[in-house]
C-alpha positions as CSV (number, residue, x, y, z in Angstrom):
1,M,147.7,206.4,100.4
2,N,146.4,202.8,100.2
3,E,148.7,201.7,97.4
4,I,151.2,198.9,96.9
5,L,154.3,199.7,94.8
6,V,154.6,196.8,92.5
7,G,157.2,197.8,89.8
8,R,159.0,200.7,88.2
9,N,160.1,201.7,84.7
10,D,160.1,205.4,83.9
11,K,157.3,205.7,86.5
12,D,156.0,203.9,89.6
13,I,153.3,201.2,89.0
14,Y,150.9,200.7,91.9
15,L,148.2,198.2,92.9
16,H,145.4,200.3,94.5
17,A,144.1,198.6,97.7
18,R,140.5,199.6,97.1
19,Y,140.6,197.3,94.1
20,G,142.5,194.6,95.9
21,N,139.3,192.5,96.2
22,R,139.0,192.4,92.4
23,H,141.4,189.4,92.4
24,G,144.6,188.9,90.4
25,M,147.0,186.6,88.6
26,I,150.7,186.1,88.9
27,A,152.0,183.9,86.0
28,G,155.3,183.0,84.5
29,A,157.8,180.2,83.9
30,T,159.9,178.7,86.7
31,G,162.7,181.0,87.8
32,T,161.4,184.2,86.3
33,G,160.4,185.9,89.6
34,K,156.9,184.9,90.5
35,T,157.8,184.3,94.1
36,V,159.2,187.8,94.5
37,S,156.1,189.3,92.9
38,L,153.9,187.3,95.3
39,T,156.0,188.4,98.3
40,V,155.8,192.0,97.2
41,L,152.0,191.9,97.0
42,A,151.6,189.9,100.3
43,E,153.9,192.3,102.1
44,G,152.2,195.3,100.7
45,F,148.8,194.2,101.8
46,S,150.1,193.3,105.3
47,R,151.5,196.9,105.6
48,L,148.0,198.2,104.9
49,G,146.6,196.2,107.7
50,V,145.2,193.4,105.5
51,P,145.7,189.8,106.8
52,V,147.2,187.4,104.1
53,F,147.1,183.7,103.5
54,L,149.5,181.9,101.3
55,A,150.9,178.4,100.8
56,D,154.6,177.9,100.8
57,A,155.2,175.1,98.3
58,K,159.0,175.4,98.0
59,G,159.9,176.7,101.5
60,D,161.2,180.0,100.3
61,L,158.2,182.2,101.5
62,A,159.0,181.5,105.1
63,G,161.7,184.2,104.7
64,M,159.0,186.8,105.1
65,S,159.4,186.3,108.8
66,Q,162.9,187.7,108.7
67,A,164.3,191.1,107.6
68,G,166.0,191.2,104.2
69,S,169.6,192.0,103.4
70,I,170.5,195.1,101.5
71,D,173.8,193.6,100.2
72,K,172.0,190.9,98.2
73,I,169.6,193.3,96.4
74,K,171.8,196.5,96.2
75,P,172.2,196.2,92.4
76,R,168.4,196.1,92.0
77,L,168.0,199.0,94.4
78,D,170.5,201.1,92.5
79,K,169.0,200.2,89.1
80,L,165.5,201.3,90.2
81,G,166.7,204.3,92.1
82,I,165.3,203.2,95.5
83,A,167.2,205.1,98.2
84,N,165.0,204.8,101.3
85,F,165.0,201.0,101.5
86,A,164.8,199.6,105.0
87,P,164.8,195.8,105.7
88,V,161.8,194.7,107.8
89,A,160.5,191.4,108.8
90,D,156.8,190.7,108.3
91,P,154.4,189.5,111.1
92,V,154.1,185.8,110.3
93,V,152.2,182.9,111.7
94,F,153.3,179.4,110.5
95,W,150.7,176.7,109.8
96,D,151.2,173.0,108.8
97,I,148.6,170.3,108.2
98,Y,151.1,167.8,109.7
99,G,151.9,170.1,112.7
100,K,155.7,169.9,112.1
101,L,156.6,173.3,110.6
102,G,153.7,175.3,112.0
103,H,150.5,175.1,114.1
104,P,148.3,172.2,113.0
105,V,145.5,173.1,110.6
106,R,142.4,170.9,111.2
107,A,138.9,170.7,109.9
108,T,136.2,168.2,110.9
109,V,134.8,165.8,108.4
110,S,131.4,167.4,108.8
111,D,132.9,170.8,108.0
112,L,134.5,169.7,104.8
113,G,131.1,168.4,103.6
114,P,130.3,165.5,101.2
115,N,131.1,167.4,97.9
116,L,134.7,168.2,98.8
117,F,135.2,164.9,100.6
118,A,134.1,163.0,97.6
119,R,136.7,165.0,95.5
120,L,139.4,164.2,98.1
121,L,138.6,160.5,97.9
122,E,138.3,160.7,94.1
123,L,134.9,159.0,94.1
124,N,132.8,158.4,91.1
125,D,129.3,160.0,90.8
126,V,127.5,157.0,92.3
127,Q,129.9,156.8,95.3
128,A,129.7,160.5,95.8
129,G,125.9,160.4,95.9
130,M,126.1,157.6,98.5
131,L,128.5,159.6,100.6
132,E,126.0,162.5,100.5
133,V,123.3,160.1,101.9
134,L,125.6,159.0,104.7
135,F,126.4,162.6,105.7
136,K,122.7,163.3,105.8
137,L,122.2,160.3,108.0
138,A,124.8,161.5,110.4
139,D,123.4,165.0,110.4
140,D,119.9,163.8,111.1
141,N,121.0,161.6,114.0
142,G,123.4,164.1,115.6
143,W,126.4,161.8,115.0
144,L,129.3,164.2,114.8
145,L,131.8,163.4,112.1
146,L,135.0,164.9,113.5
147,D,137.8,162.7,112.3
148,L,138.3,159.8,109.9
149,K,137.5,157.1,112.5
150,D,134.1,158.7,112.8
151,L,133.5,158.4,109.1
152,R,134.8,154.8,109.1
153,A,132.4,153.9,111.9
154,L,129.6,155.4,109.9
155,L,130.5,153.4,106.9
156,T,130.7,150.2,109.0
157,H,127.3,151.0,110.5
158,A,125.7,151.5,107.1
159,S,127.2,148.4,105.6
160,S,125.3,145.9,107.8
161,K,122.5,144.2,106.0
162,D,119.7,145.5,108.2
163,N,120.9,149.1,108.2
164,L,121.4,149.0,104.4
165,A,117.7,148.3,104.0
166,L,116.6,150.9,106.5
167,I,118.8,153.7,105.1
168,S,117.9,152.9,101.5
169,A,114.2,153.1,102.4
170,K,114.5,156.5,104.0
171,Y,117.3,158.3,102.1
172,G,117.7,156.5,98.8
173,L,119.4,153.3,97.6
174,I,122.8,152.5,98.9
175,N,124.7,149.3,98.4
176,A,127.5,147.4,100.1
177,T,129.8,147.4,97.1
178,S,130.0,151.2,96.8
179,I,130.4,151.5,100.6
180,A,133.4,149.1,100.4
181,A,134.9,151.2,97.6
182,I,134.6,154.3,99.8
183,Q,136.2,152.4,102.7
184,R,139.1,151.5,100.4
185,A,139.5,155.1,99.3
186,L,139.4,156.2,103.0
187,L,142.2,153.7,103.8
188,G,144.3,155.2,101.0
189,L,143.8,158.7,102.4
190,E,144.8,157.5,105.9
191,N,147.9,155.8,104.6
192,S,149.0,159.0,102.8
193,G,148.8,161.0,106.0
194,G,145.6,162.8,105.2
195,D,144.1,161.9,108.6
196,A,146.3,164.6,110.2
197,F,144.0,167.2,108.7
198,F,140.8,166.0,110.3
199,G,139.9,166.6,114.0
200,E,139.7,169.3,116.6
201,P,140.2,172.0,117.5
202,A,139.1,173.0,114.0
203,L,140.5,176.1,112.4
204,D,138.7,179.3,113.3
205,L,138.8,181.7,110.4
206,A,139.0,184.6,112.8
207,D,142.6,183.4,113.5
208,F,143.4,183.8,109.8
209,M,142.2,187.4,110.0
210,R,144.3,188.9,112.7
211,V,146.1,192.3,112.8
212,G,149.2,192.8,114.8
213,L,149.7,195.5,117.5
214,D,151.6,197.6,115.0
215,G,148.6,197.6,112.7
216,R,150.1,195.3,110.1
217,G,148.0,192.3,108.9
218,I,149.3,188.9,109.9
219,V,150.8,186.8,107.1
220,N,149.6,183.2,107.5
221,I,152.0,180.9,105.8
222,L,151.0,177.3,105.2
223,A,154.0,174.9,104.9
224,A,153.1,173.0,101.7
225,D,156.4,171.5,100.6
226,Q,155.1,168.0,101.6
227,L,151.5,168.8,101.1
228,I,152.1,169.7,97.4
229,L,153.2,166.1,96.9
230,K,149.6,165.1,97.5
231,P,147.8,167.4,95.0
232,M,144.3,166.3,95.7
233,L,144.6,166.9,99.5
234,Y,146.4,170.3,98.8
235,S,143.8,171.5,96.4
236,T,140.8,170.3,98.4
237,F,142.2,172.0,101.5
238,L,142.5,175.3,99.7
239,L,139.0,174.9,98.2
240,W,137.6,174.2,101.7
241,L,139.2,177.4,103.0
242,L,137.8,179.4,100.1
243,S,134.3,178.0,100.7
244,E,134.5,178.7,104.4
245,L,135.3,182.3,103.7
246,F,132.5,182.6,101.2
247,E,129.9,181.0,103.4
248,K,130.8,182.7,106.7
249,L,131.9,186.2,106.0
250,P,129.2,188.9,105.8
251,E,128.6,191.0,102.7
252,V,130.6,194.3,102.9
253,G,130.8,195.5,99.3
254,D,133.9,197.5,98.2
255,L,136.1,198.6,101.0
256,D,139.2,200.9,101.1
257,V,141.3,197.8,101.8
258,P,140.3,194.1,101.6
259,K,139.5,192.1,104.7
260,L,141.7,189.3,103.6
261,V,143.9,188.4,100.6
262,F,144.2,184.8,99.6
263,F,147.0,183.5,97.4
264,F,146.6,180.2,95.5
265,D,150.0,178.9,94.4
266,E,150.1,176.1,91.8
267,A,146.6,177.2,90.8
268,H,146.2,174.5,88.1
269,L,145.8,171.9,90.9
270,L,142.5,173.5,91.9
271,F,140.9,172.7,88.5
272,D,142.7,169.5,87.4
273,D,140.2,166.6,87.5
274,A,137.5,168.8,89.0
275,T,134.0,167.7,87.9
276,P,132.0,170.2,85.9
277,A,129.6,170.7,88.8
278,L,132.5,171.4,91.3
279,R,134.2,173.7,88.8
280,K,131.0,175.7,88.4
281,R,130.6,176.1,92.1
282,V,134.2,177.3,92.4
283,E,133.6,179.8,89.6
284,Q,130.5,181.0,91.5
285,V,132.5,181.4,94.8
286,V,135.3,183.4,93.1
287,R,132.9,185.6,91.3
288,L,130.9,186.5,94.4
289,I,133.5,186.4,97.2
290,R,134.9,189.9,96.4
291,S,131.6,191.4,97.8
292,K,132.8,189.9,101.1
293,G,136.0,191.9,101.0
294,V,138.2,188.9,100.0
295,G,140.8,189.2,97.3
296,V,141.9,185.9,95.5
297,Y,145.2,185.8,93.7
298,F,146.1,182.8,91.6
299,C,149.8,181.9,90.9
300,S,150.7,179.5,88.2
301,Q,153.1,179.0,85.3
302,Y,150.5,179.6,82.6
303,P,147.6,182.0,82.8
304,D,145.3,179.6,81.0
305,D,145.7,177.1,83.9
306,V,142.7,179.1,85.3
307,P,139.4,178.7,83.5
308,D,138.4,181.6,81.2
309,V,135.3,182.5,83.2
310,I,137.5,183.0,86.3
311,L,140.4,184.6,84.4
312,G,137.9,187.2,83.3
313,Q,137.4,188.1,86.9
314,L,141.0,188.8,87.6
315,G,141.6,192.6,87.4
316,N,145.2,192.8,88.6
317,R,147.8,191.0,86.5
318,V,151.6,190.4,86.8
319,Q,153.0,188.3,83.9
320,H,156.6,187.2,84.0
321,A,158.5,185.6,81.1
322,L,157.3,182.6,79.1
323,R,159.5,180.9,76.6
324,A,157.7,179.8,73.5
325,F,159.7,176.6,72.9
326,T,156.7,174.2,72.5
327,P,153.2,174.5,71.0
328,R,151.9,174.6,74.6
329,D,154.1,177.5,75.4
330,Q,153.1,179.4,72.2
331,K,149.5,178.9,73.0
332,A,150.0,180.2,76.6
333,V,151.9,183.3,75.3
334,A,149.1,184.1,72.9
335,A,146.5,183.7,75.6
336,A,148.4,185.8,78.1
337,A,148.9,188.6,75.5
338,Q,145.2,188.8,74.9
339,T,144.3,189.4,78.5
340,F,146.1,192.8,78.8
341,A,144.7,196.3,78.1
342,I,146.4,197.6,75.0
343,N,149.3,200.1,75.4
344,P,150.4,201.9,72.2
345,K,153.9,202.0,73.6
346,L,154.0,198.2,73.7
347,P,152.5,197.1,70.4
348,D,153.6,193.4,70.4
349,V,152.7,192.1,73.9
350,A,153.3,188.4,72.9
351,K,156.9,189.2,71.8
352,A,157.5,191.2,75.0
353,I,156.4,188.2,77.2
354,T,159.1,186.0,75.6
355,E,161.8,188.7,76.1
356,L,161.3,189.6,79.7
357,A,164.3,189.3,82.0
358,V,164.3,187.6,85.4
359,G,162.5,190.0,87.8
360,E,160.9,191.9,85.0
361,A,157.1,191.6,84.2
362,L,154.2,193.0,82.3
363,V,151.9,194.6,84.9
364,S,148.3,195.8,84.6
365,T,146.3,196.9,87.7
366,L,142.9,198.5,88.1
367,Q,142.9,202.2,88.3
368,D,140.3,204.9,89.1
369,G,136.8,203.6,88.2
370,G,138.0,200.1,87.9
371,V,139.6,200.7,84.5
372,P,142.6,198.5,83.7
373,L,146.0,200.2,83.4
374,P,147.4,199.8,79.9
375,V,150.0,197.1,80.2
376,E,153.4,198.3,81.4
377,R,156.8,196.6,81.1
378,A,158.5,197.1,84.5
379,F,161.0,195.7,87.0
380,I,159.4,194.3,90.1
381,V,160.6,196.2,93.3
382,P,162.3,194.0,95.9
383,P,160.5,193.2,99.2
384,T,161.9,194.4,102.5
385,C,161.8,190.8,104.0
386,R,164.2,188.0,103.2
387,I,163.7,186.1,100.0
388,G,164.4,182.4,100.7
389,A,164.3,179.7,103.4
390,I,164.9,180.1,107.1
391,T,166.7,178.0,109.7
392,D,165.0,175.7,112.2
393,V,166.1,178.0,115.0
394,E,164.4,181.0,113.3
395,R,161.2,179.0,112.7
396,V,161.1,177.9,116.4
397,A,161.5,181.6,117.5
398,V,158.6,182.7,115.2
399,R,156.3,179.9,116.5
400,A,157.2,180.7,120.2
401,R,155.7,184.2,119.8
402,S,152.7,183.1,117.9
403,P,149.3,184.3,119.4
404,V,147.5,181.1,118.5
405,G,149.9,178.3,119.5
406,A,148.1,177.4,122.8
407,K,144.8,177.1,120.9
408,Y,145.9,174.6,118.2
409,D,149.0,172.7,119.2
410,N,147.2,170.1,121.2
411,A,144.5,167.9,119.6
412,V,141.1,167.3,121.3
413,D,139.1,164.1,120.8
414,R,135.6,164.4,122.2
415,E,132.6,162.1,121.9
416,S,131.5,161.7,118.3
417,A,130.1,159.2,115.9
418,Y,132.8,156.6,116.5
419,E,132.1,156.4,120.3
420,I,128.3,156.5,119.8
421,L,128.2,153.8,117.1
422,T,130.7,151.6,118.9
423,Q,128.6,151.9,122.1
424,R,125.5,150.8,120.1
425,T,127.4,147.8,118.7
426,T,128.7,146.8,122.0
427,A,125.3,147.1,123.7
428,T,123.7,145.0,121.0
429,A,126.3,142.3,121.4
430,A,126.5,142.3,125.2
431,P,125.1,139.6,127.4
432,G,121.4,140.3,128.1
433,A,120.8,141.7,124.6
434,P,117.7,140.5,122.8
435,T,117.8,136.9,121.6
436,S,115.5,134.5,120.0
437,T,114.4,133.1,123.3
438,Q,113.1,136.5,124.4
439,S,110.3,136.5,121.9
440,S,107.4,137.0,124.2
441,G,106.2,138.2,127.6
442,W,108.0,140.6,130.0
443,G,111.4,139.6,128.7
444,K,110.6,140.9,125.2
445,A,108.9,144.0,126.5
446,I,111.9,145.0,128.7
447,S,114.3,144.2,125.8
448,D,112.3,146.4,123.4
449,A,112.2,149.2,125.9
450,V,116.0,149.1,126.5
451,F,117.4,148.1,123.1
452,G,114.6,149.0,120.7
453,N,112.8,146.7,118.3
454,G,113.5,148.1,114.8
455,R,110.2,150.1,114.8
456,R,111.1,152.4,117.6
457,E,114.3,153.3,119.4
458,G,115.2,152.0,122.8
459,M,116.5,153.9,125.8
460,L,120.1,153.2,124.9
461,E,119.7,154.6,121.4
462,A,117.7,157.6,122.7
463,M,120.4,158.3,125.3
464,A,123.2,158.1,122.6
465,K,121.4,160.5,120.3
466,S,120.8,162.9,123.2
467,A,124.5,162.8,124.1
468,A,125.5,163.5,120.5
469,R,123.1,166.4,120.2
470,N,124.3,167.9,123.4
471,A,127.9,167.5,122.3
472,G,127.2,169.2,119.0
473,G,124.9,172.0,120.2
474,Q,122.7,173.0,117.3
475,L,124.8,170.8,114.9
476,G,122.7,167.7,115.2
477,R,119.3,169.5,115.1
478,S,119.7,172.0,112.3
479,I,122.4,171.6,109.7
480,L,122.6,173.7,106.5
481,R,125.3,173.2,103.9
482,G,126.6,175.8,101.5
483,V,127.6,175.9,97.9
484,L,130.6,173.6,98.2
485,G,128.9,171.4,100.9
486,S,130.5,172.9,104.0
487,I,128.4,173.6,107.1
488,L,126.8,177.0,107.4
489,K,127.3,178.1,111.0
490,K,125.2,181.0,112.2
């Protein structure tokens, strides 16, 4: 049957895979067992042939690539009466934005879109609107924005006095002061290592949705121990992935098993400092993405780290212990207790949350007809993989047998906005470019034909645009952007 054994008390408690796309929440204080619960769910989905994505913020999820040890968990196995336990490694592919602990994960600046890029740079509303104008300018001219040097070249191009006036007249008012502020924010992103994320080959979502030869779904683990130190980059990257899935996957309705399960660790970072407009878009994506066969599972210390409108969409819950030491803790305990379906055998849910032992949790999953299981207090079963970090030698061995290494390990830098705009600047400044002495006669006519005259483009500009359009295929001619501003690619 398509079920995942989550926990056990006097009975087995399962998560039914046909409701795996109804999303979920794993919450609890540090050290209470959230990582084990996440591993059990991820491993269970993988066994059912469902690809999984998760971020490894502490380095301990990498152990999924190795078989577990019975000796370390024998007391738990004996306590739960599990006799047929067999340690098994999960099929894992490692990823890393910085390319050190896994295959590089890249996106193009154009793919990220103006909305998420404005969040990444922490721009104000005026600056964000100006960035949207510049993205539109690049789209219309076929200037591919692949990496940060492309965006910097676009900002430099727009900041010149003549171009400011032309762009403002066509697209809306922009000013040099705001462009300079965006350039400073871009410099900060580059200095913090964010430029490693932008470039090609960009991530193909199909490579996140692979199934191994044995029928198990690939577990994609993003090394995030360094990335988590840059919360805005971490959360923006995850939001981009979610928006890519939402925009590009077809509608499939409810399936026997999800097409992909996505785990968001440190979920509060997704919503901290998010503008109301962005939060509303994220809520819309989470609400609708289940119809595309994607399950989203949030992991955080407190359940109320996730907005109420999203929390109400999470049908599968695992709540580990919270200690009500502070008013914040007490509020979180009360909020968590109210989200569970009532069980007469557990009359005081709030008290139970504060009394849970390590590895114990309150569990409620969706049952037949999508009805929530009355909350059960249970011990989480151990996963078959290792729980904890791996050695460098083990990581190298996993990477060596990866099916996607040849595709992503080497960066590609093709012609894009930087080369095109640099070429235009060089051509304008080169000897023989139009000068004040070429104001009449054949000299001016030839100059206008080659370099343009402000009213119509010259041959050099036309050739540059043509090259950009050819390099980008349909990108330069017809660009549509989705709910979070990412490119819709048909």
